[in-house]
C-alpha positions, -999 to 999 in steps of 0.1 A, spaced: 77 211 -306 99 182 -295 96 191 -257 58 192 -261 58 157 -277 80 144 -249 56 158 -223 26 142 -241 44 109 -242 54 111 -205 18 119 -196 5 89 -216 31 66 -200 22 78 -165 -15 74 -171 -11 39 -185 9 29 -154 -20 40 -132 -45 22 -153 -25 -10 -153 -23 -11 -115 15 -14 -114 17 18 -93 45 9 -70 70 -4 -95 66 16 -127 57 52 -118 93 61 -108 108 46 -139 83 63 -162 86 97 -145 124 94 -143 126 86 -180 103 114 -190 121 139 -169 155 127 -182 145 129 -218 129 163 -214 159 177 -196 183 162 -221 164 178 -249 162 212 -233 198 213 -222 212 194 -251 234 176 -226 226 139 -221 246 136 -188 224 163 -172 193 145 -185 205 112 -170 212 128 -137 178 145 -135 161 113 -146 178 92 -118 169 119 -92 133 121 -103 130 83 -103 144 80 -68 122 108 -55 91 93 -71 99 58 -59 102 71 -23 69 90 -26 51 60 -39 66 38 -11 54 62 15 19 64 0 16 26 -2 28 23 34 1 47 45 -26 28 25 -14 -5 41 -15 11 75 -52 21 69 -60 -16 62 -40 -27 93 -58 -2 115 -92 -12 102 -84 -49 109 -70 -42 143 -100 -21 154 -123 -48 142 -104 -74 162 -104 -52 192 -142 -49 194 -147 -86 187 -151 -114 213 -131 -146 211 -146 -168 184 -165 -140 168 -161 -132 131 -168 -96 118 -162 -80 84 -136 -53 78 -133 -30 48 -113 0 36 -123 23 8 -98 50 -3 -105 80 -24 -82 66 -51 -91 31 -60 -58 17 -48 -53 -7 -19 -90 -10 -11 -97 -42 7 -123 -62 26 -126 -95 43 -133 -110 77 -116 -109 111 -119 -139 136 -105 -134 171 -87 -166 182 -75 -157 217 -70 -128 241 -39 -124 263 -25 -96 285 7 -87 302 18 -59 324 23 -38 293 -8 -44 271 -40 -62 264 -37 -80 231 -57 -102 208 -45 -128 183 -67 -131 152 -71 -145 117 -80 -121 90 -90 -127 54 -85 -105 23 -110 -111 -4 -99 -112 -41 -130 -94 -53 -166 -86 -45 -196 -109 -44 -204 -142 -29 -179 -171 -31 -148 -150 -39 -114 -164 -30 -101 -152 4 -65 -156 16 -62 -159 54 -34 -145 76 -26 -145 114 -18 -113 133 -19 -96 167 -34 -63 178 -28 -46 212 -48 -20 230 -31 14 233 -43 46 248 -53 57 213 -72 25 205 -64 -9 191 -33 -10 169 -15 -35 147 12 -53 167 25 -80 143 55 -77 121 65 -111 107 30 -126 98 21 -95 79 52 -96 56 35 -121 34 5 -98 29 21 -64 27 57 -72 18 82 -52 38 61 -20 37 49 -21 73 
């Protein structure tokens, strides 16, 4: 009966984390705590429970980081492709809709300049990220660069994007 209660509480904690939108920072802690408590109750050994809890938290945190990095890459790819097909001075909208309602985004891309070297053809652009839907929503603007590769236009910036996506590039 106690293990069942722990599992119900763990499921409630995990679902409240997803609802609150704090996916990247709380899921690992909640799953680690739930696994640790459940293991400690089943084995009657708190040390094993703590060990399992730490391992589950670390694995969950890593999985969430990988997922968030993939979702950010989707946004970066959409923005880079939009910049690639745009002319200098042109502004076009970009958007990404994921199956899960996490890291969806939209805004505008404005190409500022084109340049090329012996290695690549590139475009520098400003892009916005809208805070919501509808007219007149707040948009934050960022600068970035995309370069043409054999597979298409790809994100080429590192530092300017850190402000937008953190270190998950």
